[in-house]
ROSE-4610 file (N, C-alpha, C; in Angstrom, 1 decimal, always signed):
// ROSE-4610
residu = [M/M/M/K/K/K/V/V/V/K/K/K/E/E/E/I/I/I/M/M/M/S/S/S/T/T/T/K/K/K/L/L/L/K/K/K/I/I/I/I/I/I/E/E/E/P/P/P/G/G/G/E/E/E/T/T/T/I/I/I/R/R/R/F/F/F/A/A/A/A/A/A/E/E/E/V/V/V/M/M/M/S/S/S/K/K/K/Y/Y/Y/G/G/G/I/I/I/G/G/G/S/S/S/L/L/L/I/I/I/V/V/V/V/V/V/D/D/D/S/S/S/F/F/F/E/E/E/L/L/L/S/S/S/G/G/G/I/I/I/I/I/I/T/T/T/E/E/E/R/R/R/D/D/D/I/I/I/L/L/L/K/K/K/A/A/A/F/F/F/A/A/A/A/A/A/G/G/G/K/K/K/S/S/S/P/P/P/D/D/D/T/T/T/L/L/L/I/I/I/K/K/K/N/N/N/I/I/I/M/M/M/T/T/T/K/K/K/K/K/K/V/V/V/I/I/I/T/T/T/I/I/I/T/T/T/P/P/P/E/E/E/T/T/T/T/T/T/L/L/L/E/E/E/E/E/E/A/A/A/A/A/A/R/R/R/L/L/L/M/M/M/L/L/L/K/K/K/H/H/H/N/N/N/I/I/I/K/K/K/R/R/R/L/L/L/P/P/P/V/V/V/C/C/C/K/K/K/D/D/D/N/N/N/R/R/R/C/C/C/I/I/I/G/G/G/M/M/M/V/V/V/T/T/T/A/A/A/T/T/T/D/D/D/L/L/L/M/M/M/K/K/K/Y/Y/Y/E/E/E/D/D/D/K/K/K/L/L/L/A/A/A/D/D/D/R/R/R/L/L/L/V/V/V/S/S/S/L/L/L/Y/Y/Y/L/L/L/M/M/M/P/P/P/R/R/R/K/K/K/K/K/K/I/I/I/S/S/S/G/G/G/A/A/A/G/G/G]
num = [1/1/1/2/2/2/3/3/3/4/4/4/5/5/5/6/6/6/7/7/7/8/8/8/9/9/9/10/10/10/11/11/11/12/12/12/13/13/13/14/14/14/15/15/15/16/16/16/17/17/17/18/18/18/19/19/19/20/20/20/21/21/21/22/22/22/23/23/23/24/24/24/25/25/25/26/26/26/27/27/27/28/28/28/29/29/29/30/30/30/31/31/31/32/32/32/33/33/33/34/34/34/35/35/35/36/36/36/37/37/37/38/38/38/39/39/39/40/40/40/41/41/41/42/42/42/43/43/43/44/44/44/45/45/45/46/46/46/47/47/47/48/48/48/49/49/49/50/50/50/51/51/51/52/52/52/53/53/53/54/54/54/55/55/55/56/56/56/57/57/57/58/58/58/59/59/59/60/60/60/61/61/61/62/62/62/63/63/63/64/64/64/65/65/65/66/66/66/67/67/67/68/68/68/69/69/69/70/70/70/71/71/71/72/72/72/73/73/73/74/74/74/75/75/75/76/76/76/77/77/77/78/78/78/79/79/79/80/80/80/81/81/81/82/82/82/83/83/83/84/84/84/85/85/85/86/86/86/87/87/87/88/88/88/89/89/89/90/90/90/91/91/91/92/92/92/93/93/93/94/94/94/95/95/95/96/96/96/97/97/97/98/98/98/99/99/99/100/100/100/101/101/101/102/102/102/103/103/103/104/104/104/105/105/105/106/106/106/107/107/107/108/108/108/109/109/109/110/110/110/111/111/111/112/112/112/113/113/113/114/114/114/115/115/115/116/116/116/117/117/117/118/118/118/119/119/119/120/120/120/121/121/121/122/122/122/123/123/123/124/124/124/125/125/125/126/126/126/127/127/127/128/128/128/129/129/129/130/130/130/131/131/131/132/132/132/133/133/133/134/134/134/135/135/135/136/136/136/137/137/137/138/138/138/139/139/139/140/140/140/141/141/141]
x = [+44.7/+44.4/+43.6/+42.6/+41.7/+42.2/+41.8/+42.2/+41.6/+40.4/+39.8/+40.7/+41.6/+42.5/+43.6/+43.9/+45.1/+44.8/+43.6/+43.3/+43.3/+43.6/+43.5/+42.0/+41.5/+40.1/+40.0/+41.1/+41.2/+41.3/+40.2/+40.2/+40.0/+40.7/+40.5/+39.7/+38.6/+37.9/+37.9/+37.5/+37.5/+36.4/+35.8/+34.8/+35.4/+34.7/+35.3/+35.4/+34.7/+34.8/+36.0/+36.7/+37.9/+39.1/+40.1/+41.2/+42.4/+43.2/+44.5/+45.3/+45.3/+46.1/+45.6/+44.2/+43.6/+44.0/+43.8/+44.1/+45.6/+46.5/+47.9/+48.2/+47.5/+47.6/+47.1/+46.0/+45.5/+46.4/+46.9/+47.8/+49.1/+49.6/+50.8/+50.6/+49.5/+49.1/+49.0/+48.4/+48.2/+49.3/+50.2/+51.3/+50.7/+49.8/+49.2/+49.3/+49.2/+49.4/+48.1/+47.0/+45.7/+44.6/+43.5/+42.3/+41.1/+40.1/+38.9/+38.1/+37.6/+36.7/+35.3/+34.5/+33.1/+32.2/+31.1/+30.1/+28.8/+28.0/+26.7/+26.8/+27.8/+28.0/+28.4/+28.7/+29.0/+30.5/+31.2/+32.6/+32.5/+33.3/+33.3/+34.7/+35.7/+37.1/+38.1/+39.3/+40.5/+41.5/+42.1/+43.1/+44.4/+45.5/+46.7/+47.8/+48.9/+50.1/+50.5/+50.4/+50.7/+49.8/+48.5/+47.6/+47.9/+48.3/+48.7/+50.0/+51.0/+52.2/+52.0/+51.1/+50.8/+50.1/+49.2/+48.5/+49.5/+50.4/+51.4/+52.3/+52.7/+53.6/+52.9/+51.6/+50.8/+50.5/+51.0/+50.8/+49.5/+48.8/+47.6/+47.8/+46.9/+47.0/+46.7/+47.2/+46.9/+45.4/+44.7/+43.3/+42.4/+43.0/+42.3/+41.4/+40.2/+39.3/+39.7/+39.6/+39.9/+39.2/+37.9/+37.1/+37.7/+38.6/+39.2/+40.4/+41.0/+42.2/+42.2/+41.1/+41.1/+40.9/+41.3/+41.1/+39.6/+38.8/+37.4/+37.0/+37.8/+37.5/+38.3/+37.8/+38.5/+38.3/+39.4/+39.4/+39.3/+38.2/+38.0/+38.0/+38.1/+38.0/+37.1/+36.7/+35.8/+36.7/+36.1/+36.8/+37.2/+36.5/+36.7/+37.8/+38.3/+39.3/+40.6/+41.2/+42.5/+43.6/+44.7/+45.8/+46.5/+46.5/+47.0/+46.2/+44.9/+44.1/+44.3/+44.4/+44.7/+46.1/+47.1/+48.4/+48.3/+47.5/+47.4/+46.8/+45.7/+45.1/+46.0/+46.8/+47.8/+48.8/+49.3/+50.3/+49.6/+48.5/+47.8/+47.5/+47.1/+46.7/+47.7/+48.9/+50.0/+49.6/+49.0/+48.5/+49.1/+49.1/+49.7/+48.6/+47.4/+46.4/+45.1/+44.3/+43.0/+42.0/+41.0/+39.9/+39.2/+38.8/+38.0/+36.6/+35.7/+34.3/+33.3/+32.2/+31.2/+29.9/+28.9/+27.6/+27.7/+28.5/+28.7/+29.4/+30.0/+30.7/+32.1/+33.0/+34.4/+34.6/+35.2/+35.4/+36.8/+37.7/+39.1/+40.0/+41.3/+42.3/+43.4/+43.8/+45.0/+46.0/+47.3/+48.3/+49.3/+50.2/+51.2/+52.1/+52.4/+53.2/+52.5/+51.2/+50.5/+50.7/+50.5/+50.6/+52.0/+53.0/+54.4/+54.7/+54.0/+54.3/+53.7/+52.7/+52.0/+52.2/+52.8/+52.9/+54.3/+55.2/+56.6/+56.5/+55.7/+55.7/+55.1/+54.3/+53.8/+54.9/+55.8/+56.7/+57.5/+58.1/+58.9/+58.1/+56.8/+56.0/+55.7/+55.4/+55.0/+56.2/+57.4/+58.6/+58.8/+58.4/+58.5/+57.6/+56.5/+55.6/+56.3/+57.0/+57.8/+59.0/+59.6/+60.8/+60.5/+59.3/+58.9/+59.1/+59.9/+60.1/+58.8/+58.6/+57.4/+57.7/+56.8/+57.0/+58.2/+59.0/+60.2/+59.9/+60.6/+60.3/+61.4/+61.1/+62.0/+62.9/+64.2/+65.2/+65.5/+64.9/+65.2/+66.3/+67.2/+68.3/+68.2]
y = [+187.0/+185.7/+185.1/+184.2/+183.6/+182.2/+181.7/+180.4/+179.3/+179.6/+178.6/+178.2/+179.1/+178.9/+177.9/+177.8/+176.9/+175.8/+175.8/+174.8/+173.4/+172.5/+171.0/+170.6/+169.9/+169.5/+168.0/+167.3/+165.9/+165.7/+166.1/+166.0/+164.6/+164.3/+163.0/+163.3/+162.6/+162.9/+161.6/+161.9/+160.8/+161.1/+160.1/+160.3/+160.4/+161.1/+161.3/+160.1/+159.0/+157.7/+156.8/+157.3/+156.5/+156.7/+155.9/+155.9/+156.8/+157.2/+157.8/+157.0/+155.7/+154.7/+154.8/+154.7/+154.8/+156.1/+157.2/+158.5/+158.6/+158.1/+158.1/+157.2/+156.1/+155.2/+155.9/+156.6/+157.3/+158.4/+159.2/+160.3/+159.7/+158.6/+158.0/+157.5/+156.8/+156.3/+157.3/+158.5/+159.5/+160.6/+160.5/+161.6/+162.9/+163.0/+164.2/+164.5/+165.7/+166.1/+166.3/+166.2/+166.4/+165.7/+165.6/+165.0/+165.9/+166.1/+166.8/+165.8/+166.2/+165.3/+165.7/+164.8/+165.1/+164.1/+164.7/+164.0/+164.3/+163.4/+163.6/+164.7/+164.6/+165.5/+166.9/+167.2/+168.5/+168.5/+169.5/+169.7/+169.7/+168.8/+168.8/+169.1/+169.0/+169.3/+169.0/+169.0/+168.7/+167.9/+166.9/+166.2/+166.3/+166.8/+167.0/+166.2/+166.1/+165.4/+165.9/+167.2/+167.8/+167.3/+167.2/+166.7/+165.2/+164.4/+163.0/+163.0/+163.8/+163.8/+164.3/+165.3/+165.7/+164.6/+163.9/+162.8/+161.7/+161.3/+160.3/+160.8/+162.1/+162.6/+162.7/+162.8/+162.8/+161.4/+160.4/+159.0/+158.4/+159.0/+158.4/+157.2/+156.3/+155.0/+155.3/+154.4/+154.5/+154.3/+153.7/+153.4/+154.5/+155.6/+156.8/+157.3/+157.7/+158.2/+159.6/+159.8/+161.1/+162.2/+162.0/+163.1/+163.6/+162.8/+163.2/+164.0/+164.1/+164.8/+165.8/+165.8/+166.7/+168.1/+169.0/+170.4/+170.7/+171.2/+171.3/+172.7/+173.7/+175.1/+175.3/+174.9/+175.0/+176.3/+176.9/+178.2/+177.8/+178.3/+178.0/+179.3/+179.1/+180.2/+179.8/+180.7/+180.5/+180.4/+179.9/+179.9/+181.3/+182.3/+183.7/+184.4/+183.8/+184.4/+184.6/+185.7/+186.0/+185.2/+185.0/+184.3/+185.1/+186.4/+187.3/+187.1/+187.1/+186.9/+185.5/+184.5/+183.1/+183.1/+183.7/+183.8/+184.5/+185.6/+186.4/+185.5/+184.8/+183.9/+182.8/+182.3/+181.2/+181.8/+183.0/+183.6/+184.0/+184.6/+185.0/+183.9/+182.7/+181.6/+180.5/+180.7/+179.8/+178.4/+178.4/+177.1/+177.1/+175.9/+175.7/+175.2/+175.0/+174.5/+175.2/+175.5/+176.1/+175.3/+174.7/+174.1/+175.2/+174.9/+175.8/+175.3/+176.1/+175.7/+176.6/+176.0/+176.7/+176.0/+176.8/+176.3/+175.2/+175.4/+174.5/+173.1/+173.1/+171.9/+172.2/+171.4/+171.6/+171.1/+171.9/+171.6/+171.6/+172.0/+172.0/+172.3/+172.4/+172.7/+173.5/+174.5/+175.3/+175.2/+175.0/+174.9/+176.0/+176.2/+177.3/+177.0/+175.7/+175.4/+175.7/+175.5/+175.9/+177.4/+178.2/+179.7/+180.1/+179.4/+179.8/+179.5/+178.5/+178.2/+179.2/+180.0/+180.9/+182.3/+182.7/+184.1/+184.4/+184.9/+185.1/+186.1/+187.1/+188.1/+187.5/+186.4/+185.8/+184.8/+184.4/+183.3/+183.8/+185.0/+185.4/+185.4/+185.9/+185.9/+184.5/+183.6/+182.2/+181.4/+181.7/+181.0/+181.2/+182.4/+182.7/+181.7/+181.3/+180.3/+179.0/+178.6/+177.3/+177.4/+178.6/+178.8/+179.3/+179.7/+180.2/+179.2/+179.5/+178.5/+178.2/+176.9/+176.5/+176.8/+176.5/+176.6/+175.9/+176.6/+176.0/+174.8/+173.7/+172.5/+172.4/+172.3/+172.1/+170.9/+171.2/+170.1/+169.8/+170.5/+170.3/+171.2/+170.7/+171.5/+172.9]
z = [+257.8/+257.5/+258.7/+258.4/+259.4/+259.7/+260.9/+261.2/+260.4/+259.8/+258.9/+257.7/+257.4/+256.2/+256.6/+257.8/+258.2/+259.2/+259.7/+260.8/+260.3/+261.1/+260.8/+261.1/+260.2/+260.3/+260.7/+260.8/+261.1/+262.6/+263.3/+264.8/+265.2/+266.3/+267.0/+268.3/+268.5/+269.7/+270.6/+271.9/+272.9/+273.8/+274.5/+275.4/+276.8/+277.7/+279.1/+279.9/+279.5/+280.3/+279.8/+278.8/+278.4/+279.4/+279.3/+280.3/+279.7/+280.6/+280.2/+279.3/+279.6/+278.7/+277.3/+277.1/+275.8/+275.1/+275.8/+275.2/+274.8/+275.6/+275.2/+274.0/+273.9/+272.7/+271.5/+271.5/+270.4/+270.0/+270.9/+270.6/+269.9/+270.5/+269.9/+268.5/+268.3/+267.0/+265.9/+266.2/+265.2/+265.3/+266.2/+266.3/+266.6/+267.6/+268.0/+269.5/+269.9/+271.3/+272.1/+271.5/+272.2/+271.6/+272.4/+271.9/+272.4/+271.6/+272.0/+272.8/+274.0/+274.8/+274.5/+274.0/+273.7/+274.4/+275.0/+275.8/+275.2/+274.7/+274.0/+273.0/+272.1/+271.0/+271.4/+272.7/+273.2/+273.6/+273.4/+273.9/+275.4/+276.0/+277.5/+278.0/+277.1/+277.6/+276.5/+276.9/+276.0/+276.9/+276.4/+277.1/+276.3/+276.9/+276.2/+276.8/+276.1/+276.6/+278.0/+278.2/+279.5/+280.6/+280.3/+281.3/+281.7/+280.7/+281.0/+281.8/+281.5/+282.3/+283.7/+283.9/+285.2/+286.0/+285.4/+286.0/+286.5/+285.6/+286.0/+287.1/+287.0/+288.0/+289.4/+289.4/+290.6/+291.1/+290.4/+290.8/+290.3/+289.4/+288.8/+288.0/+288.0/+287.3/+285.8/+284.9/+283.5/+283.3/+284.2/+284.1/+284.6/+285.0/+285.5/+284.3/+284.6/+283.5/+283.1/+281.8/+281.2/+281.9/+282.3/+282.9/+284.2/+284.8/+286.1/+285.9/+284.7/+284.5/+283.4/+282.6/+281.4/+281.8/+280.9/+281.1/+280.7/+281.6/+281.4/+280.9/+281.2/+280.8/+279.5/+278.4/+277.1/+276.5/+276.1/+275.4/+273.9/+273.2/+271.8/+271.0/+269.7/+268.8/+267.6/+266.8/+265.7/+264.4/+263.3/+262.1/+261.6/+262.0/+261.6/+262.4/+263.5/+264.3/+263.5/+263.7/+262.9/+263.6/+262.8/+263.3/+264.4/+264.3/+265.4/+266.7/+266.6/+267.8/+268.4/+267.6/+268.1/+268.8/+268.2/+268.9/+270.2/+270.2/+271.5/+272.6/+272.2/+273.2/+273.7/+272.8/+273.2/+274.2/+273.9/+274.8/+276.1/+276.1/+277.3/+278.2/+277.7/+278.5/+278.6/+278.0/+278.1/+277.5/+276.4/+275.7/+274.3/+273.8/+272.4/+271.4/+271.9/+271.0/+271.2/+270.2/+270.3/+269.4/+270.0/+269.2/+268.5/+267.2/+266.4/+266.4/+266.9/+267.1/+266.3/+265.8/+265.2/+265.5/+265.9/+266.3/+267.4/+268.4/+269.5/+269.1/+267.9/+267.5/+267.1/+267.5/+267.2/+265.7/+264.9/+263.5/+263.1/+264.0/+263.7/+264.9/+264.6/+265.7/+265.1/+265.8/+265.4/+266.5/+266.1/+267.1/+266.9/+267.9/+267.8/+266.6/+266.4/+265.2/+263.9/+263.8/+262.6/+262.4/+263.4/+263.3/+262.9/+263.4/+263.0/+261.6/+261.0/+259.6/+258.7/+259.1/+258.2/+258.4/+259.6/+259.8/+260.5/+259.7/+260.2/+261.4/+261.3/+262.4/+263.7/+263.6/+264.8/+265.4/+264.5/+264.9/+266.1/+266.1/+267.3/+268.5/+268.5/+269.7/+270.2/+269.2/+269.6/+270.1/+269.6/+270.1/+271.6/+272.0/+273.5/+274.3/+273.7/+274.4/+274.6/+273.6/+273.7/+274.6/+274.6/+275.4/+276.8/+277.0/+278.3/+279.4/+280.5/+281.5/+282.2/+282.5/+283.3/+284.8/+285.6/+287.1/+287.5/+288.3/+288.8/+289.8/+289.6/+290.4/+291.4/+292.7/+293.7/+293.5/+293.6/+293.4/+292.0/+291.1/+289.6/+289.2/+288.3/+287.8/+287.8]
């Protein structure tokens, strides 16, 4: 099965000059965990809940610009990528979302949750991504 068969095509985009506060408001309003960052119609990054949490933990202001905290090296896939390959990339890079791009334009998004819904054999592998411990934090439980 190909990602084009399961990807979400209702992408929300944001410009790099917007603030963390605005990005968080958009994510909250639409119940999503990431926004595609587009500058002059080109993919320039992705901003995730994790990026926002890291920024606040580092003492950044809600008025900090997205371009200063977004993930710039975005791993993308094509509509023809198999679900197995998408899962492999997520596991390899410890990510939960993959923008789907064609002809230098993002046309969709596939998440680990999407993959688990459609492929039972992938579910066990992807569960490890959610359960995988993050970096140990000094002084934390």
